[in-house]
C-alpha positions in Angstrom: -29.0 132.4 -185.9 -26.6 132.0 -182.9 -26.4 134.2 -179.9 -23.3 133.9 -177.6 -22.2 135.7 -174.5 -19.7 138.3 -175.3 -17.1 139.9 -173.0 -19.6 142.6 -172.0 -21.9 139.8 -171.1 -24.5 140.7 -173.7 -26.4 138.5 -176.4 -24.8 139.2 -179.7 -25.3 137.4 -183.0 -22.5 135.3 -184.0 -23.8 133.9 -187.4 -26.8 133.4 -189.8 -27.8 131.6 -192.9 -30.4 131.6 -195.6 -32.5 128.4 -196.2 -31.6 126.3 -199.2 -33.9 123.2 -199.1 -36.6 122.1 -196.8 -36.0 122.6 -193.1 -35.2 119.1 -192.5 -32.6 118.8 -195.3 -30.8 121.9 -193.9 -31.1 121.3 -190.3 -27.8 119.1 -189.5 -25.7 121.1 -192.1 -26.7 124.5 -190.7 -26.7 123.5 -186.8 -23.6 121.3 -186.4 -21.0 124.0 -187.5 -22.7 126.4 -184.8 -21.9 124.1 -181.9 -18.6 125.1 -180.3 -17.0 122.9 -177.4 -17.4 124.2 -174.0 -19.4 127.2 -175.1 -23.0 127.7 -174.6 -25.2 129.3 -177.3 -28.9 130.1 -178.3 -29.9 129.1 -182.0 -32.9 130.2 -183.6 -34.0 127.7 -186.5 -36.8 128.6 -188.9 -39.4 125.8 -189.8 -41.4 125.8 -192.9 -44.7 126.0 -191.2 -46.4 129.5 -190.7 -48.9 130.9 -188.0 -51.6 133.2 -189.0 -50.4 136.0 -186.8 -46.6 135.6 -186.2 -45.3 134.3 -189.5 -42.9 131.7 -189.9 -42.6 129.2 -186.7 -39.3 128.8 -185.1 -37.4 126.2 -183.1 -35.4 127.6 -180.2 -32.4 125.8 -179.4 -30.6 126.3 -176.1 -27.0 124.7 -176.2 -25.3 124.4 -172.8 -22.7 121.6 -172.9 -21.8 120.0 -169.4 -18.2 121.2 -169.9 -18.9 124.6 -170.0 -17.9 126.9 -166.9 -20.6 127.1 -164.4 -20.7 130.7 -164.6 -21.4 130.9 -168.2 -24.3 128.3 -167.9 -25.9 130.5 -165.3 -25.5 133.5 -167.6 -27.2 131.8 -170.3 -30.0 130.4 -167.9 -30.6 133.9 -166.7 -31.0 135.5 -170.0 -33.0 132.8 -171.8 -36.3 134.5 -171.0 -35.1 138.0 -172.1 -34.1 136.6 -175.5 -37.3 134.7 -176.0 -39.5 137.9 -175.2 -37.1 140.0 -177.5 -37.6 137.7 -180.3 -41.4 137.1 -179.7 -42.6 134.2 -178.0 -45.5 133.9 -180.2 -43.0 133.0 -183.2 -41.4 130.2 -181.1 -43.3 127.0 -181.8 -40.8 124.5 -180.2 -37.9 124.4 -177.7 -34.9 122.0 -177.9 -32.3 121.8 -175.1 -28.9 120.0 -175.4 -25.8 119.3 -173.4 -24.2 117.0 -175.8 -24.1 117.6 -179.6 -26.4 114.2 -180.1 -29.3 116.3 -178.2 -29.6 119.0 -180.9 -29.0 117.0 -184.2 -32.0 116.1 -186.3 -32.3 112.6 -184.7 -32.2 114.3 -181.2 -35.0 116.6 -182.3 -37.2 113.5 -183.4 -36.3 111.8 -180.1 -37.6 115.0 -178.3 -40.7 115.0 -180.1 -41.3 111.4 -179.3 -40.4 112.0 -175.7 -43.0 114.9 -175.5 -45.8 112.3 -176.3 -44.8 110.0 -173.3 -46.8 110.2 -170.0 -46.0 113.1 -167.9 -44.4 112.2 -164.7 -45.7 113.0 -161.2 -44.6 116.3 -159.8 -42.9 116.4 -156.5 -46.3 117.5 -154.7 -48.0 114.8 -156.2 -45.3 112.1 -155.2 -45.4 113.5 -151.6 -49.3 113.4 -151.6 -49.2 109.8 -152.8 -46.7 108.8 -150.1 -48.6 110.7 -147.4 -51.8 108.6 -148.1 -49.7 105.3 -147.6 -48.6 106.7 -144.1 -51.6 107.2 -141.9 -49.7 106.9 -138.4 -49.3 110.3 -136.6 -45.9 111.1 -135.0 -45.1 113.0 -131.9 -42.0 115.3 -132.5 -41.6 116.6 -128.8 -38.2 116.8 -127.6 -38.7 114.6 -124.3 -40.5 111.7 -126.0 -39.8 108.8 -128.0 -42.8 107.4 -130.2 -42.9 104.4 -132.2 -45.2 104.4 -135.3 -46.0 102.0 -138.3 -43.4 104.1 -140.5 -40.6 104.0 -138.1 -39.2 105.1 -134.9 -39.5 108.9 -134.1 -36.5 110.1 -132.1 -36.6 113.6 -130.5 -35.1 116.3 -132.6 -33.3 118.9 -130.9 -34.2 122.5 -130.9 -30.9 123.6 -132.6 -31.6 121.0 -135.3 -35.2 122.1 -136.0 -34.0 125.7 -136.2 -31.4 125.0 -138.7 -34.2 122.9 -140.9 -36.3 125.8 -140.7 -33.7 128.3 -141.7 -32.7 126.0 -144.6 -36.4 126.3 -145.7 -36.1 130.1 -145.8 -32.7 130.0 -147.8 -30.4 130.9 -145.0 -28.4 127.4 -145.4 -27.3 125.5 -148.5 -26.4 122.5 -146.4 -27.5 120.9 -143.2 -26.3 117.7 -141.7 -28.0 115.8 -138.9 -26.8 112.7 -136.7 -28.4 110.3 -134.1 -26.8 110.0 -130.9 -27.1 106.5 -130.2 -27.0 106.7 -126.4 -29.4 109.7 -125.9 -31.5 108.3 -128.7 -31.9 112.0 -130.2 -31.2 113.5 -133.4 -28.6 116.4 -133.3 -27.4 119.1 -135.8 -23.8 118.5 -137.0 -23.5 121.5 -139.2 -25.4 124.1 -141.0 -23.5 126.1 -143.6 -23.0 126.9 -147.4 -20.9 124.3 -149.4 -20.2 124.1 -153.1 -20.9 121.0 -154.8 -17.2 120.0 -155.5 -16.7 120.3 -151.7 -19.9 118.2 -150.7 -18.3 114.8 -150.8 -15.9 115.7 -148.0 -18.8 116.3 -145.6 -19.9 112.8 -145.9 -18.1 110.7 -143.1 -16.7 107.3 -144.2 -17.2 105.5 -140.8 -20.6 106.7 -139.7 -24.1 107.2 -141.0 -25.6 110.7 -141.5 -28.8 112.6 -142.8 -28.0 115.4 -145.1 -30.0 118.1 -146.7 -28.5 120.0 -149.7 -29.8 122.7 -152.0 -28.5 121.7 -155.5 -28.5 124.7 -157.5 -28.0 124.0 -161.3 -29.5 124.4 -164.8 -31.8 122.2 -166.5 -32.9 122.4 -170.1 -31.4 126.1 -170.0 -33.3 127.2 -167.0 -31.7 127.9 -163.6 -33.5 125.7 -160.7 -32.9 125.1 -157.2 -33.8 121.4 -155.6 -33.4 120.4 -152.1 -32.5 116.7 -151.7 -32.6 114.5 -148.6 -29.3 112.4 -148.8 -29.0 109.4 -146.2 -25.6 108.3 -146.3 -24.7 104.9 -144.9 -20.9 103.5 -145.4 -22.1 99.8 -145.0 -20.5 97.5 -142.6 -18.1 99.7 -141.1 -21.2 100.9 -138.9 -22.6 98.7 -136.2 -25.9 96.8 -136.8 -27.6 99.1 -134.1 -26.6 102.3 -136.0 -27.7 100.8 -139.5 -31.2 99.7 -137.9 -31.8 103.0 -136.1 -30.8 105.1 -139.0 -33.1 103.3 -141.3 -36.0 103.4 -138.9 -35.7 107.0 -137.9 -35.5 108.1 -141.7 -39.3 108.2 -142.4 -40.6 110.1 -139.3 -37.5 112.5 -139.8 -38.5 113.3 -143.4 -42.2 114.0 -142.0 -40.6 116.5 -139.5 -38.3 118.1 -142.2 -41.3 118.6 -144.6 -43.6 120.1 -141.9 -40.9 122.7 -141.1 -41.3 124.1 -144.6 -38.5 122.1 -146.5 -39.8 121.0 -149.8 -37.7 117.7 -150.7 -37.4 117.2 -154.5 -35.6 113.9 -154.1 -34.5 111.3 -151.5 -31.4 109.5 -152.0 -29.1 106.9 -150.3 -25.4 106.7 -150.8 -22.5 104.7 -149.4 -19.8 107.1 -149.9 -19.4 110.9 -150.6 -17.8 110.4 -153.9 -21.2 109.6 -155.4 -22.4 112.9 -155.0 -21.4 114.3 -158.5 -23.3 116.8 -160.6 -24.1 114.2 -163.2 -25.4 111.9 -160.4 -27.7 114.5 -159.0 -28.9 115.7 -162.6 -29.7 112.2 -163.5 -31.7 111.5 -160.3 -33.6 114.6 -160.4 -34.2 114.7 -164.2 -34.1 111.1 -165.4 -34.2 110.7 -169.3 -37.3 109.0 -170.2 -36.7 105.9 -172.5 -39.6 104.8 -174.8 -38.2 101.6 -175.8 -39.0 98.9 -173.1 -37.6 95.5 -173.8 -40.4 92.8 -174.9 -41.0 89.8 -173.1 -38.9 87.0 -174.6 -40.9 83.7 -174.2 -38.5 81.0 -172.9 -37.7 78.2 -175.4 -38.7 74.6 -174.6 -36.4 71.8 -174.1 -34.3 70.5 -177.1 -35.3 67.4 -179.0 -38.7 67.1 -177.4 -40.4 66.3 -180.8 -43.4 67.6 -182.4 -46.2 68.9 -180.2 -49.1 65.9 -179.7 -52.8 66.6 -179.7 -54.4 64.6 -176.7 -58.0 63.8 -176.7 -59.9 62.2 -173.9 -61.9 59.2 -175.1 -64.8 57.5 -173.4 -64.6 53.8 -172.9 -67.6 51.9 -173.5 -68.1 48.5 -171.8 -70.0 45.6 -173.4 -71.3 42.5 -171.4 -72.1 39.1 -172.9 -74.7 36.7 -171.7 -73.5 33.4 -170.5 
């Protein structure tokens, strides 16, 4: 059963089919015809197993291609919970999300099952806690002082910049840019505003380093989510050595300050140019795909024509003497 959004923005049944063979045999034959290019859809596929209370178990598939309009992807993400509740969450045994056709084939389903058994990655909070344990030095954030610590150099941050960071934590801004005044040795606010993802690359200077905070609003596995990323842009050798060193040294203490002001950073990124900031790049950095196939170590071959291996044995030498 495939549910698609109509003109009135409501979920309507698009098609249905009765089972013929076992669910594995019918799967690709029934699912593939339901995939429409650039058009999201929800697909409910009945498995052969049964639950005592809810009857047959169902696989819930959310198809949301990357090429679909952002508005449609948002609409589907916002109605996913409603559909599951109306259908009956007790009947849904498994869920599968796909952005390319290969994700929701039978092979993609089995790959999804294998990935579910992989070790669960650390949450953002767990990563931050682990990083906090590594850094034991305290930092002084007063506007008038400069304090050097084991984790870097903490330049004073202006009140205007602190206010913009605090407002971003409250959802007032989508984007905040900060810069270091190399002469004053202070961190200043450049801009705090709302900016769409397609315009974000234009905010990154090509001749100067900057710190950026961006609230990346997107869908992941059919769910709408917001993640604030910290971006350190350094265009390379177009910047002076002093600028490169100061931006690198101030990054750690500044991150501590940002998080102390209430901003939860989901990911820290470093780029050389604004064009790198695409939706695909941010999705991959925030939600990397887990690969279970790690290359095995290949023992290097020995030198050619060295002959057969020889067994060596230490022999004891006995000395004898003759009387004259």
